[in-house]
C-alpha positions as CSV (number, residue, x, y, z in Angstrom):
1,M,8.8,25.1,-36.7
2,M,12.0,25.7,-34.6
3,R,12.2,28.9,-32.7
4,S,15.8,29.3,-33.7
5,L,14.7,29.9,-37.3
6,Y,12.8,33.0,-36.3
7,S,15.6,34.1,-34.0
8,G,18.0,33.9,-36.9
9,I,15.6,35.9,-39.2
10,S,15.3,38.6,-36.6
11,G,19.1,38.7,-36.3
12,L,19.5,39.0,-40.1
13,K,17.0,41.8,-40.4
14,N,18.5,43.9,-37.6
15,H,22.1,43.4,-38.6
16,Q,21.1,44.6,-42.1
17,T,19.6,47.7,-40.5
18,R,22.9,48.2,-38.6
19,M,24.8,47.8,-41.9
20,D,22.6,50.5,-43.5
21,V,23.4,52.9,-40.7
22,I,27.1,52.2,-41.0
23,G,27.0,52.7,-44.7
24,N,25.3,56.0,-44.3
25,N,27.9,57.1,-41.8
26,I,30.7,56.3,-44.1
27,A,29.0,58.0,-47.0
28,N,28.8,61.2,-45.0
29,V,32.4,61.1,-43.7
30,N,33.1,64.4,-45.5
31,T,29.6,66.0,-45.0
32,T,29.9,69.3,-43.3
33,G,28.4,69.2,-39.8
34,Y,27.2,65.6,-40.1
35,K,26.7,63.7,-36.8
36,T,27.3,60.0,-36.8
37,S,24.6,57.5,-35.8
38,R,24.8,54.2,-33.9
39,V,22.5,51.2,-33.6
40,I,21.5,49.6,-30.3
41,F,19.8,46.1,-30.2
42,Q,17.6,44.6,-27.5
43,D,16.4,41.1,-26.9
44,I,12.8,40.3,-27.6
45,F,10.3,38.8,-25.1
46,S,11.5,35.4,-23.7
47,Q,9.3,32.4,-23.4
48,T,9.3,31.2,-19.8
49,S,9.4,27.4,-19.3
50,R,9.7,27.6,-15.5
51,G,9.5,30.6,-13.2
52,G,12.0,31.3,-10.4
53,M,11.3,30.1,-6.9
54,A,12.5,31.3,-3.5
55,N,14.0,29.1,-0.8
56,N,11.2,27.4,1.0
57,G,13.2,26.0,3.9
58,I,13.1,22.5,2.4
59,S,14.9,23.2,-0.9
60,G,16.9,26.1,-2.2
61,G,15.6,28.6,-4.6
62,T,15.7,28.1,-8.3
63,N,16.2,30.5,-11.2
64,P,13.7,31.1,-14.0
65,V,14.2,29.0,-17.2
66,Q,13.5,31.1,-20.3
67,I,14.1,30.7,-24.0
68,G,14.8,33.9,-25.9
69,L,13.0,34.7,-29.2
70,G,15.5,36.8,-31.0
71,I,16.5,40.5,-31.1
72,K,14.9,43.8,-32.1
73,L,16.0,47.3,-32.8
74,S,16.2,49.4,-29.7
75,T,17.3,52.8,-31.0
76,I,19.3,54.6,-33.6
77,D,21.2,57.3,-31.7
78,V,22.6,60.4,-33.3
79,M,25.9,61.2,-31.6
80,H,26.1,65.0,-31.2
81,T,29.8,64.9,-30.3
82,P,32.3,67.6,-31.3
83,A,34.0,67.4,-34.7
84,P,37.3,68.9,-36.0
85,F,37.5,72.4,-37.5
86,A,38.3,72.8,-41.2
87,R,39.7,76.2,-42.1
88,T,38.4,77.7,-45.4
89,D,39.2,81.4,-45.0
90,N,35.8,82.2,-46.4
91,P,34.3,84.8,-44.0
92,F,30.8,83.5,-44.6
93,D,31.7,80.0,-43.4
94,M,31.1,79.5,-39.6
95,M,31.1,76.8,-37.1
96,V,29.8,76.4,-33.5
97,E,32.5,75.3,-31.1
98,G,30.6,73.8,-28.2
99,D,26.8,73.4,-27.8
100,G,24.2,75.0,-30.0
101,Y,22.8,75.0,-33.5
102,F,22.3,77.7,-36.1
103,I,18.7,78.7,-36.6
104,V,17.4,79.0,-40.2
105,D,14.0,80.1,-41.5
106,S,12.4,78.1,-44.3
107,P,9.0,78.0,-45.9
108,N,8.2,75.2,-43.5
109,G,9.3,77.0,-40.3
110,Y,12.5,77.0,-38.3
111,F,15.2,74.3,-38.8
112,Y,18.5,73.9,-36.9
113,T,21.9,73.0,-38.3
114,R,25.5,72.7,-37.5
115,A,26.5,73.2,-41.2
116,G,27.6,76.9,-41.4
117,N,28.4,77.1,-45.1
118,F,26.4,80.3,-45.6
119,K,26.3,82.8,-48.4
120,L,24.7,86.1,-49.5
121,D,21.8,86.2,-51.9
122,D,21.2,88.9,-54.5
123,E,19.4,91.1,-52.0
124,G,22.1,90.8,-49.3
125,W,20.4,88.3,-47.0
126,L,22.6,85.8,-45.2
127,T,21.3,82.3,-46.3
128,T,22.2,78.7,-46.4
129,S,23.1,77.0,-49.6
130,D,19.4,76.0,-50.0
131,G,18.3,79.6,-49.7
132,Y,17.0,79.4,-46.1
133,Y,17.5,82.6,-44.0
134,V,20.0,82.6,-41.2
135,M,18.4,84.0,-38.1
136,G,19.8,86.3,-35.5
137,Y,19.3,89.6,-33.7
138,A,19.2,92.9,-35.6
139,G,17.8,96.3,-35.0
140,T,17.6,99.9,-36.3
141,F,20.1,102.6,-37.0
142,T,20.0,105.8,-35.0
143,Y,21.7,108.7,-36.7
144,V,22.6,112.1,-35.3
145,Q,22.6,115.3,-37.3
146,G,23.4,118.4,-35.2
147,D,21.3,118.2,-32.0
148,E,18.6,116.1,-33.7
149,A,18.3,112.3,-33.3
150,T,16.1,110.1,-35.5
151,E,15.4,106.4,-35.7
152,T,15.2,104.7,-39.1
153,E,13.6,101.4,-40.1
154,P,16.5,100.6,-40.7
155,A,18.0,103.3,-42.8
156,I,20.8,105.9,-42.5
157,P,22.0,108.7,-44.8
158,P,25.6,108.5,-45.8
159,S,28.2,110.6,-44.0
160,M,26.4,111.0,-40.7
161,E,27.2,109.9,-37.2
162,F,25.1,106.8,-36.3
163,N,24.7,104.0,-33.8
164,Y,23.2,100.6,-34.4
165,D,20.9,99.4,-31.7
166,I,20.4,95.6,-31.7
167,D,17.1,94.2,-30.5
168,Y,17.7,90.9,-28.6
169,E,14.0,90.2,-27.9
170,E,13.0,88.9,-31.3
171,L,14.7,86.8,-34.0
172,S,15.1,88.3,-37.4
173,R,16.7,87.6,-40.7
174,I,20.2,89.0,-41.2
175,R,20.8,91.3,-44.1
176,L,24.1,92.9,-45.1
177,R,22.6,95.7,-47.1
178,V,21.3,98.9,-45.5
179,P,18.9,101.1,-47.5
180,G,19.6,104.9,-47.5
181,D,17.2,107.8,-47.4
182,D,16.0,107.9,-51.0
183,E,19.7,107.6,-52.1
184,G,19.9,103.8,-52.7
185,D,21.8,101.4,-50.5
186,V,24.4,102.6,-48.1
187,P,27.7,101.2,-49.3
188,I,29.0,98.2,-47.2
189,D,32.5,97.0,-47.6
190,L,32.1,93.2,-47.5
191,A,35.9,92.8,-47.4
192,G,35.5,93.9,-43.8
193,F,32.9,91.3,-42.9
194,A,33.7,89.4,-39.8
195,V,32.0,87.2,-37.2
196,G,33.1,87.4,-33.5
197,D,33.1,84.6,-31.0
198,D,29.8,86.0,-29.6
199,G,28.2,85.8,-33.0
200,S,28.5,89.6,-33.7
201,V,28.4,90.4,-37.4
202,S,30.6,93.3,-38.3
203,V,31.0,95.2,-41.6
204,I,32.5,98.4,-42.8
205,I,30.1,101.3,-43.4
206,D,31.4,104.7,-44.4
207,N,34.9,103.7,-43.4
208,E,33.8,102.6,-39.9
209,K,33.5,99.1,-38.5
210,V,30.0,98.6,-37.3
211,T,28.3,95.6,-35.6
212,I,25.0,95.3,-37.4
213,A,23.7,92.0,-36.0
214,K,24.3,88.9,-33.9
215,I,23.8,85.4,-35.1
216,A,21.5,83.4,-32.8
217,L,22.0,79.9,-31.6
218,A,19.4,77.3,-30.4
219,M,20.0,75.0,-27.4
220,F,18.0,71.8,-26.6
221,S,17.6,69.9,-23.4
222,N,18.0,66.6,-25.4
223,P,19.9,67.2,-28.7
224,S,19.7,63.4,-29.4
225,G,15.9,63.9,-29.7
226,L,16.3,66.1,-32.7
227,E,14.8,64.7,-36.0
228,K,16.9,64.7,-39.1
229,A,15.1,66.7,-41.8
230,G,17.5,66.3,-44.7
231,N,19.9,68.9,-46.2
232,S,22.0,68.7,-42.9
233,M,19.0,70.2,-41.0
234,Y,17.2,69.1,-37.8
235,R,13.8,69.8,-36.5
236,A,12.7,70.0,-32.9
237,T,10.5,67.1,-31.5
238,A,8.7,66.4,-28.3
239,S,11.8,64.3,-27.3
240,S,14.3,67.1,-27.9
241,G,12.3,69.7,-26.2
242,G,11.6,73.2,-27.5
243,A,14.5,75.3,-28.9
244,I,16.0,77.7,-26.4
245,Q,17.1,80.8,-28.4
246,T,20.2,82.5,-27.2
247,Q,23.4,84.3,-28.1
248,A,26.7,82.6,-28.5
249,I,28.7,82.1,-25.2
250,Q,25.6,82.5,-23.2
251,N,23.4,80.0,-21.3
252,G,25.9,77.2,-21.9
253,S,26.1,77.7,-25.7
254,G,29.4,77.5,-27.5
255,K,31.2,80.2,-29.4
256,I,31.1,80.9,-33.2
257,I,34.2,80.7,-35.2
258,G,34.3,82.3,-38.6
259,G,36.4,81.4,-41.7
260,G,35.9,77.6,-41.3
261,L,33.5,74.8,-41.1
262,E,32.7,71.9,-38.7
263,M,33.7,68.6,-40.2
264,S,31.8,65.3,-39.9
265,N,32.4,63.5,-36.6
266,V,32.4,60.1,-38.3
267,D,35.4,58.0,-37.2
268,L,36.3,55.7,-40.0
269,A,38.3,53.3,-37.7
270,T,35.2,52.8,-35.6
271,E,32.9,52.4,-38.6
272,F,35.1,49.8,-40.2
273,T,35.4,47.9,-37.0
274,D,31.6,48.0,-36.6
275,M,31.3,46.9,-40.2
276,I,33.4,43.8,-39.4
277,V,31.4,43.0,-36.3
278,T,28.1,43.5,-38.2
279,Q,29.3,41.3,-41.0
280,R,30.2,38.5,-38.6
281,G,27.0,38.9,-36.8
282,F,25.0,38.6,-40.0
283,Q,27.0,35.5,-41.0
284,A,26.4,33.9,-37.6
285,N,22.7,34.5,-37.8
286,S,22.6,33.0,-41.3
287,R,24.3,29.9,-39.9
288,I,21.5,29.6,-37.4
289,I,19.0,29.4,-40.2
290,T,21.2,26.9,-42.1
291,V,21.7,24.6,-39.1
292,S,18.1,24.8,-38.1
293,D,17.1,23.8,-41.6
294,T,19.5,20.8,-41.4
295,L,17.9,19.7,-38.1
296,L,14.4,20.0,-39.6
297,E,15.6,18.0,-42.6
298,E,16.8,15.2,-40.3
299,L,13.5,15.3,-38.5
300,V,11.6,14.9,-41.8
301,N,13.9,12.0,-42.8
302,L,12.8,10.1,-39.7
303,K,9.7,9.0,-41.7
304,R,11.8,7.3,-44.4
């Protein structure tokens, strides 16, 4: 059979894969924090009819003669490029401007995301829409009554002077509810909830603005090596390298902006252009099969 048939088949299969990726990009044009993907092709091993030769002093050198055997999928890259900011005025919505990913804790371990549409659950924990805990740095209250200082775990009695000491050594879940000393929860005015550029989480306690935690970010040496895990989440792989846990605006990480979300970085103009190119590529490869079949038909007809 003609090699061109198999080249055409490989072209059809891989252009179909490219179309699948383009379709997924367009479907996620309005998905919060979505990063577009692209498909790269490679040629397959070529059959060598004649090798190249160097100049031997009698005749000049010759180039190799090779016949290609089609194409294959090289890679599907996720493009972790910046996306526009969409203002929502919801204080629990956040985005990372620059490098870095929010860290969330799930039953299957840590995941990483650029989608910052967070919420509070019934116990005051800051979570994703799927109920995964947003991770950061928290600590304990230290309150002062007269000349006596005591650390709680964490707990403060109302109407006392206090400080909040944040522990930057270990990640912990972020909770916007502070238990009191046998008197129920200390009232927190969520209307005063705010997130600073450095990820600091501030609330109003006893008419005082208090920074009770900092949202952590994760950095990767190769973000393109992250594996999509669904639900706008990524997981670390050997290719991405391990997560480097840090604070916002440190170690090259970006800043956190509250009251808005990162949009998708899908460019419809690019996607539609790629769709046209992919369609024409698919059509051209189908013509290879059609013409090759016609040639084979002529060959078979030689017997008549």
